[in-house]
C-alpha distance (Angstrom), angle and dihedral (degrees) to the residues before:
residue distance angle dihedral
M1 . . .
L2 3.77 . .
S3 3.77 120.4 .
G4 3.81 120.4 -122.3
K5 3.81 92.0 -102.7
K6 3.76 90.8 50.3
K7 3.82 91.4 50.9
V8 3.78 91.0 50.8
F9 3.80 91.2 47.8
S10 3.81 90.6 49.7
K11 3.79 92.3 50.9
I12 3.81 90.4 49.4
M13 3.79 90.4 50.7
V14 3.80 92.8 49.4
F15 3.80 90.3 48.5
A16 3.80 91.2 48.6
V17 3.82 92.2 51.9
V18 3.80 92.7 46.7
L19 3.80 91.7 46.8
T20 3.77 89.8 49.6
L21 3.81 90.8 51.7
L22 3.81 91.6 47.7
L23 3.80 90.5 50.2
G24 3.79 88.8 49.5
L25 3.78 90.9 51.5
W26 3.78 91.7 47.9
T27 3.82 90.8 49.8
S28 3.79 89.8 50.6
S29 3.75 92.9 52.9
A30 3.80 92.8 47.5
A31 3.79 96.2 42.1
G32 3.74 121.8 83.0
A33 3.74 147.8 112.3
V34 3.77 126.9 -49.2
T35 3.77 120.7 -55.2
L36 3.82 116.1 -119.4
E37 3.76 127.5 -151.3
P38 3.86 113.7 -112.1
N39 3.80 116.1 -80.7
T40 3.81 92.5 16.4
K41 3.78 109.5 148.7
A42 3.77 136.0 168.3
V43 3.76 114.7 -103.6
L44 3.81 110.5 -145.7
E45 3.78 120.1 -170.5
L46 3.80 112.1 -152.9
S47 3.77 123.8 -160.2
R48 3.76 138.1 155.4
E49 3.79 136.7 -170.8
I50 3.80 131.6 -154.8
S51 3.79 115.3 -146.1
R52 3.86 89.1 -138.2
S53 3.77 130.3 1.9
K54 3.81 94.9 -161.4
I55 3.80 116.0 53.2
L56 3.78 141.2 161.8
L57 3.75 122.8 -110.1
D58 3.84 110.6 -77.3
E59 3.81 91.2 11.5
E60 3.80 114.4 135.0
I61 3.78 125.8 -131.5
T62 3.80 134.1 -175.7
V63 3.80 124.0 -126.4
T64 3.80 110.9 -158.6
Y65 3.82 116.4 -160.1
R66 3.82 122.3 -162.6
I67 3.77 130.9 -170.4
K68 3.80 112.6 -169.2
P69 3.82 116.5 -171.1
N70 3.81 111.0 -149.8
P71 3.83 114.5 -133.3
I72 3.77 118.9 -99.2
P73 3.83 117.6 -137.2
A74 3.77 118.1 -114.4
T75 3.78 90.3 -124.3
A76 3.82 89.0 70.7
V77 3.79 93.6 56.3
R78 3.79 135.2 65.3
Q79 3.79 104.9 -151.6
P80 3.85 120.3 -143.7
Q81 3.76 124.4 -141.4
R82 3.79 117.9 -115.1
E83 3.80 126.2 -139.7
I84 3.80 116.5 -168.3
Y85 3.78 130.1 -177.1
L86 3.81 120.4 -164.7
V87 3.80 106.9 -151.6
I88 3.82 107.9 -166.2
D89 3.79 130.6 -172.9
T90 3.82 109.9 -124.9
S91 3.81 96.9 172.3
G92 3.80 119.5 139.5
S93 3.81 93.8 -96.0
M94 3.79 89.6 66.5
N95 3.81 86.1 76.4
F96 3.83 90.0 66.3
N97 3.78 125.1 90.1
L98 3.81 121.7 -105.7
A99 3.78 90.7 -85.8
G100 3.82 91.0 55.8
Q101 3.79 95.3 -108.3
T102 3.77 131.1 130.7
I103 3.80 112.9 -96.6
Q104 3.79 111.9 -122.8
A105 3.81 120.4 -122.8
R106 3.79 115.2 -88.6
S107 3.78 89.7 14.2
R108 3.79 116.9 140.7
E109 3.78 90.2 -147.3
K110 3.79 113.6 125.6
S111 3.80 122.3 -121.5
R112 3.75 122.8 -132.2
L113 3.81 89.2 -105.8
D114 3.84 91.2 51.7
I115 3.83 89.6 54.1
V116 3.80 92.3 46.7
K117 3.80 90.9 50.0
E118 3.79 91.3 52.9
A119 3.79 92.2 49.6
A120 3.82 92.9 46.2
L121 3.84 91.0 49.2
K122 3.83 90.8 52.0
F123 3.82 88.5 49.5
L124 3.81 90.3 51.6
D125 3.82 91.8 46.8
N126 3.79 89.1 54.5
L127 3.79 90.3 53.1
S128 3.82 92.7 51.0
G129 3.77 111.1 112.5
K130 3.80 94.2 22.0
S131 3.76 108.2 127.4
G132 3.81 121.2 -131.0
V133 3.81 95.2 21.9
K134 3.77 124.4 134.8
V135 3.82 123.9 -178.3
G136 3.77 131.1 -168.4
L137 3.80 134.2 -176.3
I138 3.82 129.0 -135.0
T139 3.78 124.7 175.5
Y140 3.76 128.5 -168.6
D141 3.80 136.4 -164.9
D142 3.81 116.8 135.9
V143 3.83 86.5 -8.0
A144 3.80 135.2 -3.3
R145 3.85 125.5 -95.9
I146 3.78 132.6 -164.7
V147 3.81 100.9 -125.6
Q148 3.80 96.1 170.6
S149 3.75 125.7 8.5
L150 3.82 119.9 -142.2
T151 3.77 111.0 -61.2
T152 3.80 140.4 159.4
N153 3.82 88.2 -138.9
L154 3.80 98.5 94.4
N155 3.79 91.3 176.5
S156 3.77 88.4 65.3
V157 3.82 90.0 52.8
K158 3.80 90.4 48.6
S159 3.79 90.5 52.2
R160 3.80 90.8 52.9
V161 3.80 91.5 47.6
N162 3.80 90.8 52.6
A163 3.79 90.8 52.8
L164 3.83 96.0 53.8
E165 3.81 119.1 126.6
A166 3.82 130.3 -172.9
N167 3.81 129.0 -125.1
G168 3.80 140.3 128.9
G169 3.80 135.7 23.8
T170 3.83 133.8 -43.4
N171 3.76 119.3 -93.0
I172 3.82 99.9 171.4
G173 3.82 93.8 164.9
D174 3.79 91.5 57.5
G175 3.82 91.3 53.1
L176 3.78 88.9 53.1
R177 3.81 91.9 47.1
R178 3.82 95.0 51.3
A179 3.82 92.1 45.7
Y180 3.79 91.0 49.8
Y181 3.79 95.0 55.4
R182 3.78 94.4 44.2
L183 3.82 91.6 49.7
T184 3.82 91.6 50.4
D185 3.81 93.0 52.3
T186 3.81 87.5 94.9
R187 3.74 128.0 45.7
S188 3.79 128.3 -137.7
T189 3.78 116.6 -130.9
N190 3.80 135.3 175.9
E191 3.80 88.6 -106.4
N192 3.80 93.3 45.2
P193 3.85 109.6 25.2
I194 3.80 116.0 -168.7
E195 3.80 126.8 -171.4
K196 3.78 114.8 -154.4
Y197 3.83 127.4 -154.4
L198 3.78 134.9 -174.0
I199 3.83 118.4 -166.3
L200 3.84 112.2 -173.1
L201 3.80 124.8 -176.4
T202 3.80 129.6 -172.1
D203 3.79 136.3 168.8
G204 3.77 95.6 -156.6
E205 3.82 142.1 11.5
P206 3.83 132.9 -73.4
T207 3.79 112.7 -75.5
Y208 3.81 98.8 167.0
H209 3.81 138.6 40.5
S210 3.82 131.3 -165.9
T211 3.79 122.2 -112.3
Y212 3.81 138.8 -174.2
R213 3.78 93.5 -124.2
T214 3.75 141.2 -10.9
Y215 3.79 90.6 -94.9
P216 2.98 133.6 53.0
Y217 3.79 92.6 26.9
N218 3.77 101.0 -134.9
F219 3.85 114.7 166.4
Y220 3.80 114.1 -104.3
F221 3.80 111.9 -126.1
E222 3.83 103.2 160.5
D223 3.77 129.7 102.4
G224 3.77 122.3 -89.9
N225 3.78 135.7 38.4
A226 3.80 113.7 -21.5
P227 3.83 111.5 -109.0
H228 3.81 93.3 -144.6
F229 3.78 142.7 0.7
R230 3.76 134.0 -163.3
G231 3.82 138.5 165.2
G232 3.78 145.3 112.1
G233 3.79 96.2 -42.1
S234 3.80 97.8 -157.8
Y235 3.79 97.1 23.7
A236 3.81 137.1 34.0
W237 3.81 120.4 -91.4
P238 3.84 115.6 -158.7
E239 3.85 86.3 -112.5
D240 3.82 90.8 56.3
K241 3.80 90.4 56.4
Q242 3.80 94.7 41.3
Y243 3.80 91.4 53.4
C244 3.80 89.1 57.4
Y245 3.80 92.1 46.9
D246 3.80 93.2 49.0
V247 3.82 95.5 49.3
A248 3.82 90.2 46.1
E249 3.78 95.8 48.5
R250 3.82 101.9 34.8
F251 3.83 97.9 39.9
I252 3.79 116.3 12.9
K253 3.80 97.0 42.2
Q254 3.79 93.8 46.3
S255 3.78 94.6 48.1
G256 3.79 102.6 64.8
I257 3.81 89.8 -121.0
K258 3.80 109.8 146.7
S259 3.80 107.4 -132.4
Y260 3.78 134.8 -163.5
M261 3.81 121.1 -164.8
I262 3.81 113.9 -162.2
A263 3.81 119.8 -164.9
F264 3.81 104.8 -158.5
T265 3.87 123.3 -161.2
E266 3.77 129.7 -1.3
G267 3.82 90.2 -79.5
S268 3.80 93.7 67.2
N269 3.80 116.5 103.5
A270 3.78 99.3 -119.1
N271 3.77 94.1 -176.1
V272 3.81 93.8 57.4
L273 3.78 95.7 45.1
S274 3.79 92.2 44.1
E275 3.80 88.4 54.6
V276 3.79 90.8 47.7
A277 3.83 89.2 53.6
T278 3.77 91.3 49.1
K279 3.82 93.4 50.3
A280 3.80 90.0 46.2
G281 3.80 91.7 50.9
G282 3.78 86.8 -122.6
V283 3.79 141.5 122.7
Y284 3.81 124.6 -82.9
K285 3.80 119.5 -150.4
R286 3.78 132.2 176.5
A287 3.81 130.2 -155.7
V288 3.78 125.8 174.7
T289 3.85 99.4 175.3
S290 3.80 136.0 45.4
D291 3.80 91.7 -110.3
A292 3.79 90.4 49.8
L293 3.81 90.4 51.5
D294 3.82 90.6 51.3
R295 3.78 88.8 53.2
V296 3.78 92.7 49.1
Y297 3.81 92.5 52.9
E298 3.81 89.4 45.8
E299 3.83 90.6 53.3
I300 3.82 90.3 49.2
Y301 3.83 90.7 47.5
L302 3.81 91.7 52.9
D303 3.80 89.8 47.5
I304 3.79 92.3 51.3
V305 3.79 99.3 44.0
T306 3.76 94.1 45.8
D307 3.77 102.9 105.9
F308 3.81 98.4 -169.5
S309 3.75 137.4 -19.3
V310 3.78 146.4 -144.5
E311 3.77 95.6 -130.4
D312 3.80 137.4 -149.6
V313 3.80 96.2 10.0
S314 3.78 106.7 -171.5
F315 3.83 130.6 -178.4
E316 3.80 129.3 -147.5
E317 3.77 134.6 174.5
T318 3.81 134.3 162.5
F319 3.80 112.8 -152.4
P320 3.81 121.0 -149.7
A321 3.80 119.3 -103.9
G322 3.80 108.5 -95.0
V323 3.81 91.5 47.6
E324 3.79 111.6 90.9
I325 3.82 121.9 -151.6
V326 3.79 108.7 -129.8
S327 3.83 103.0 175.1
V328 3.80 140.9 -9.5
P329 3.82 133.6 -168.6
A330 3.78 118.8 -76.0
G331 3.79 110.3 -82.0
F332 3.79 94.8 24.6
T333 3.81 119.6 118.6
V334 3.77 130.4 -139.9
N335 3.79 120.2 -152.4
G336 3.80 110.8 175.6
Q337 3.78 104.4 -56.2
K338 3.81 94.7 -18.7
V339 3.80 123.2 99.4
K340 3.79 120.9 -166.3
G341 3.77 131.4 174.5
S342 3.79 146.3 157.7
L343 3.81 117.7 -115.6
G344 3.81 94.3 -174.1
N345 3.80 121.0 -139.1
I346 3.79 132.4 -28.9
N347 3.80 104.0 -134.0
Y348 3.82 121.6 -154.8
T349 3.79 120.8 -154.8
Y350 3.79 130.8 179.5
N351 3.77 118.7 -101.8
S352 3.81 107.7 -156.5
S353 3.82 91.8 -164.3
S354 3.78 96.5 55.7
R355 3.81 94.0 26.8
L356 3.73 88.5 -133.8
Y357 3.78 136.1 117.6
E358 3.79 105.9 -119.1
A359 3.81 136.9 -175.1
N360 3.75 132.0 -164.7
P361 3.82 117.1 -107.1
I362 3.82 121.4 -113.4
E363 3.76 120.5 -129.8
F364 3.79 129.2 177.5
T365 3.81 138.4 155.3
I366 3.80 139.2 -137.8
R367 3.81 121.2 -162.1
L368 3.81 118.5 -141.9
K369 3.79 137.1 -176.5
G370 3.80 130.3 -157.6
S371 3.80 106.5 -122.2
V372 3.84 98.0 170.1
S373 3.80 126.6 33.3
G374 3.78 117.5 -110.8
N375 3.80 145.2 83.7
Y376 3.78 116.9 -67.4
T377 3.80 134.0 -171.4
L378 3.81 119.7 -150.7
N379 3.78 101.0 -152.0
S380 3.81 109.2 143.1
A381 3.83 104.6 71.3
K382 3.76 112.7 126.6
I383 3.80 144.4 149.1
S384 3.79 128.7 -141.8
Y385 3.80 124.2 -161.1
K386 3.77 146.9 155.7
D387 3.79 105.6 -102.2
I388 3.80 123.2 -139.1
D389 3.81 87.9 -97.5
N390 3.87 87.7 58.4
N391 3.79 93.5 -111.6
T392 3.81 119.2 130.5
E393 3.79 112.8 -117.7
T394 3.82 136.2 -174.5
K395 3.79 124.7 -156.1
N396 3.81 130.0 -177.7
F397 3.78 131.1 -139.5
E398 3.79 118.3 -129.4
N399 3.80 118.0 -91.1
K400 3.77 120.6 -99.5
T401 3.80 131.3 -168.2
I402 3.78 130.3 -144.5
E403 3.77 127.7 -166.6
V404 3.81 115.0 -156.0
I405 3.81 113.0 -161.4
A406 3.79 123.0 -159.0
L407 3.80 115.4 -154.7
Q408 3.78 124.2 -152.9
A409 3.77 121.0 -150.3
P410 3.85 114.2 -126.9
I411 3.82 99.1 -131.5
R412 3.79 123.0 173.7
V413 3.81 126.4 -169.0
D414 3.79 128.0 -157.6
R415 3.79 140.1 158.2
T416 3.77 141.3 -171.2
I417 3.79 135.7 -156.5
N418 3.83 127.4 -143.4
G419 3.81 93.6 -121.3
D420 3.79 143.1 -27.3
E421 3.83 100.4 -116.5
F422 3.78 123.9 49.0
L423 3.78 137.2 176.8
M424 3.77 117.5 -119.9
D425 3.80 96.0 -100.9
E426 3.79 95.2 36.6
E427 3.84 120.7 110.0
I428 3.78 117.9 -113.7
V429 3.82 108.5 -151.8
V430 3.82 118.8 -162.4
N431 3.83 114.0 -167.6
Y432 3.83 116.3 -157.7
T433 3.82 127.7 -161.9
V434 3.80 127.4 -171.3
T435 3.79 105.0 -166.0
P436 3.84 120.5 -164.6
E437 3.75 104.1 -156.5
E438 3.82 122.8 -145.9
F439 3.80 120.0 -97.8
S440 3.78 140.4 172.2
I441 3.82 130.8 -143.3
D442 3.77 136.9 -136.8
P443 3.83 108.7 -66.8
G444 3.79 88.4 -133.7
L445 3.81 90.2 67.3
V446 3.75 127.0 83.6
P447 3.83 104.0 -120.0
P448 3.79 113.4 -129.5
S449 3.79 114.6 -136.1
E450 3.77 89.6 -115.0
L451 3.79 142.3 10.6
I452 3.78 122.5 -158.6
V453 3.79 131.2 -146.6
K454 3.78 101.9 -159.4
N455 3.79 136.4 -145.8
V456 3.80 102.2 5.7
S457 3.81 101.1 -164.9
F458 3.80 128.5 -173.4
S459 3.79 130.9 -155.9
E460 3.79 135.0 170.9
E461 3.78 134.8 162.1
F462 3.78 112.6 -156.0
P463 3.83 123.5 -145.3
E464 3.77 118.7 -93.8
G465 3.82 108.6 -91.3
L466 3.81 93.8 43.7
Q467 3.80 116.6 94.6
V468 3.82 124.9 -160.2
V469 3.77 108.9 -125.5
S470 3.82 101.0 177.0
V471 3.78 145.2 -22.5
S472 3.82 125.3 -138.5
T473 3.82 98.2 -131.6
D474 3.79 136.3 48.0
A475 3.79 87.9 -134.0
L476 3.81 90.2 77.5
N477 3.79 124.6 76.4
V478 3.79 125.6 -157.5
A479 3.80 123.2 -147.0
A480 3.83 114.4 171.4
G481 3.83 104.4 -56.1
K482 3.80 95.3 -18.7
V483 3.82 126.5 95.3
T484 3.83 120.3 -166.4
G485 3.79 135.9 161.1
N486 3.79 149.2 134.7
L487 3.79 111.6 -99.9
G488 3.82 92.6 -167.0
D489 3.80 128.1 -122.6
I490 3.78 132.1 -35.8
V491 3.82 108.6 -133.3
Y492 3.80 115.4 -156.5
R493 3.79 112.8 -159.7
Y494 3.76 124.4 -161.0
D495 3.80 117.0 -115.1
S496 3.81 106.7 -155.4
T497 3.80 92.1 -164.8
S498 3.78 96.7 58.9
R499 3.84 92.8 23.0
K500 3.77 88.8 -131.8
Y501 3.79 137.1 118.9
K502 3.78 115.4 -118.5
A503 3.80 133.7 -176.0
S504 3.77 136.6 -179.6
P505 3.81 119.5 -105.5
V506 3.79 122.5 -110.7
N507 3.83 113.8 -125.5
F508 3.76 130.1 -175.2
S509 3.80 139.5 145.3
I510 3.80 140.5 -146.0
T511 3.79 123.0 -151.8
L512 3.83 120.1 -149.3
K513 3.82 140.6 179.7
G514 3.75 125.3 -162.4
T515 3.75 149.2 -171.7
I516 3.81 123.3 -113.4
G517 3.77 111.3 -63.7
E518 3.81 146.6 82.2
Y519 3.80 118.6 -83.9
I520 3.79 139.2 -168.7
I521 3.82 107.8 -151.0
G522 3.81 112.6 -153.6
E523 3.79 95.7 14.1
G524 3.80 113.6 172.8
N525 3.84 94.7 13.9
S526 3.78 90.2 -65.6
S527 3.81 91.9 144.4
K528 3.81 111.6 66.7
V529 3.77 150.8 130.3
S530 3.80 126.5 -132.5
Y531 3.78 125.7 -162.3
F532 3.80 143.1 170.9
D533 3.79 102.4 -108.7
L534 3.79 128.3 -146.5
D535 3.82 88.9 -98.3
K536 3.85 89.4 60.3
V537 3.85 91.1 -110.5
T538 3.82 122.2 123.9
K539 3.78 110.1 -120.6
E540 3.85 133.8 -170.1
K541 3.78 131.0 -150.3
S542 3.81 122.0 -171.6
F543 3.78 123.9 -146.4
P544 3.83 117.0 -128.2
E545 3.78 120.1 -95.7
L546 3.83 118.1 -97.8
N547 3.83 128.0 -157.0
A548 3.79 120.9 -141.9
R549 3.77 131.1 174.6
V550 3.81 122.7 -161.5
V551 3.81 116.0 -158.9
K552 3.77 138.7 173.3
F553 3.80 90.1 -130.6
G554 3.80 125.5 4.1
Q555 3.76 128.6 -106.8
P556 3.85 116.4 -107.3
G557 3.78 120.4 -134.6
L558 3.79 134.2 -139.6
E559 3.77 128.8 -177.6
V560 3.82 141.1 154.5
V561 3.78 112.5 -111.1
N562 3.81 102.0 170.1
I563 3.87 142.1 12.4
V564 3.80 122.4 -166.3
K565 3.89 117.6 -169.8
K566 3.79 117.8 -148.5
G567 3.78 107.2 179.1
E568 3.77 108.2 -74.2
V569 3.78 94.7 -4.2
V570 3.81 135.3 60.1
D571 3.80 137.1 -155.2
V572 3.82 112.8 -138.0
T573 3.85 120.5 -162.2
L574 3.83 116.6 -156.3
K575 3.81 128.6 -165.9
I576 3.81 109.8 -137.9
T577 3.83 117.9 -159.9
L578 3.77 118.5 -169.5
P579 3.80 119.2 -168.9
K580 3.78 125.0 -123.3
R581 3.76 118.8 -67.1
T582 3.81 94.0 19.9
R583 3.80 115.2 159.3
Y584 3.81 93.7 -164.3
G585 3.78 143.9 -29.9
E586 3.79 133.8 -141.9
L587 3.81 125.7 -147.7
R588 3.79 105.9 -153.7
I589 3.83 141.2 176.0
P590 3.83 111.9 -127.1
V591 3.82 122.3 -121.4
I592 3.81 121.6 -117.8
N593 3.79 111.1 -125.6
D594 3.78 123.6 -140.8
D595 3.82 90.0 -99.2
G596 3.76 89.9 53.4
S597 3.77 95.4 -105.3
L598 3.78 121.4 131.8
G599 3.73 121.3 -111.1
K600 3.78 136.0 -164.2
V601 3.80 102.0 -142.4
R602 3.75 112.5 154.6
S603 3.82 92.0 -166.3
S604 3.80 94.2 58.6
D605 3.82 110.5 19.3
T606 3.79 124.0 84.4
L607 3.79 123.6 -88.8
I608 3.78 109.9 -142.3
T609 3.82 98.6 -177.9
T610 3.74 144.0 -27.7
V611 3.85 120.4 -124.8
G612 3.79 124.4 -160.7
G613 3.81 119.4 -129.6
S614 3.85 133.8 -152.7
S615 3.79 141.8 -162.9
D616 3.80 90.1 -82.6
V617 3.79 131.5 47.9
T618 3.81 110.6 -67.0
V619 3.76 121.4 -151.5
T620 3.83 121.3 -173.6
E621 3.77 138.3 157.0
H622 3.76 126.6 -131.0
T623 3.84 126.6 -173.2
I624 3.83 121.6 -149.4
R625 3.76 107.9 -156.7
N626 3.79 138.2 -152.9
L627 3.77 98.6 13.6
S628 3.82 114.4 169.3
I629 3.76 113.9 -106.4
Y630 3.79 90.1 -145.6
K631 3.77 93.6 65.6
T632 3.77 134.9 65.3
H633 3.81 111.5 -120.9
R634 3.82 125.4 -156.7
A635 3.84 136.6 -179.6
W636 3.79 142.2 178.9
L637 3.77 135.8 -164.1
F638 3.77 128.8 -128.6
A639 3.82 124.6 -166.7
E640 3.80 134.8 -174.0
S641 3.84 124.7 -163.1
V642 3.76 125.8 -134.0
S643 3.79 88.3 -105.0
G644 3.84 94.8 50.7
E645 3.81 102.1 -98.3
T646 3.85 114.9 136.4
S647 3.75 135.0 -150.1
E648 3.76 134.7 173.4
T649 3.79 144.0 -174.1
D650 3.75 128.7 -118.9
V651 3.81 118.6 -96.1
I652 3.81 108.4 -88.9
T653 3.79 129.9 -166.1
I654 3.77 108.6 -119.2
F655 3.85 95.5 -179.3
E656 3.81 132.1 12.2
G657 3.81 112.4 -140.2
V658 3.81 118.9 -115.9
N659 3.81 115.9 -108.6
V660 3.83 105.2 -122.7
N661 3.81 97.0 -172.1
């Protein structure tokens, strides 16, 4: 049984703990962020720029969005004081390097404690010049010690940090306990608001806990130096962890102190410290390198010095169909034509030089592409946010217009044939040309270095009786009387001198042979090219029709080319055309039959002259002289091939007799 004195002491202790908890709760309710004058709101100026308002189809542009928070005068804000305790692990393992190994003598390698000192000093440098800030320093190994009480003299804190040395075990719970009591020495009120922060760092896990006495081992929760400590020493007992959890949950969490628990290096027990942070209602952070530790302290610094915020700033815009979304900032989402994303908070801090509360602007970009020609208005961009007065607001960006221009390539097609009459075994060569004509673009556009007409495809089905012998390019395929193939792309390149786009023509040929007959090549637009134009529309162009005649032996020709009168006589000059492979030709005068009709009888009519032929077409002229002007004169032409076939012209009148009546 307990003695009377012991009962009284126990009651006093219970009362002290309860009173401490009540004071912590009162501090929490009174503590908080800055106090704003009524009707104080954040003024956000929204703007956006488009890299170009007039673009070509498939050309990309950048839309730059800016959110500029206007400063807020100091007279609208009641600034709290800030009290911060750095609680730093100085156990023996802090003498190791980052990998947890002993540092060799004369080595320039930094210890864990050296790295922590550097990060803490940078943190203190950042706080220099901030009004209403007090910082203290607590270290812990076997037990915790107040190295520097709260002070506005940050140089004094820096001096104490520089002097830190490492030795002993790791009593994390005692560091939390000492920081709690020192941070609750002052109370926050509406007239004198105080924000309180605890920043604890460790490279390991708790290996000791504080007790009232050596036995029984009750946890020590009071203020002041711990009377005793015990634990695993080089490893964590369950009691070592539980002591941390109890102090965090029963004291830190209930006090309104904002706490940060930093697990430093791979050797730190992240699970334990994360649980401590959870029970303290604080923030857990992990850093395994010196750079990472600097970033952690920088994040904490920004959190602490932020006086108030425009919170949960989110962006949304629905782009019109025909405008394609190419890229958005990291973390944004794209659903169809809608873009949404979180922009975080806009944090205001006090600038003592300007005596204004200022926040950094936000800037981000979205890349777009015109996928369909037309004029588009971007008119749905907006942000929503919780203003500094806790009201939800929505604000719209200014409208912007985009003109998407679709070009069309001026392409012309043509073809020629190597004759109009062919012998049965003679090759018929059709030469094709696809000509991209030059063009210029709107001077308001930025000319791309090249524009591409894609997939130029050819097709033609030749009439029955004509056989495809060969094609001039491997791009064309022959199947029976049909020729098809992809001729590739036409690449227009910009000529800066003429300010025009130019491209090389596409040339190819098809060789045919045929049986006797007359043919229309390309009848009914059956000879054509198709291509994917610059406006993303498939176009067709048809080659002109061609006439070809295939014969066993060609047809001779006879025509008057000149008449010279000489009194009562004339000289008549005739052009004689003999087809290919003609052995000879005969220019003859027809006979007049009994009925007055004209006849072509080689045995009885008159031979004027004989003309020699050749393997190619032969053209000569022959003049018949001194023909009477009072008579009508006629002639016809006979031809015989080298293989014995014959052909002849009709009888033509070469001079009409003069009427003497």
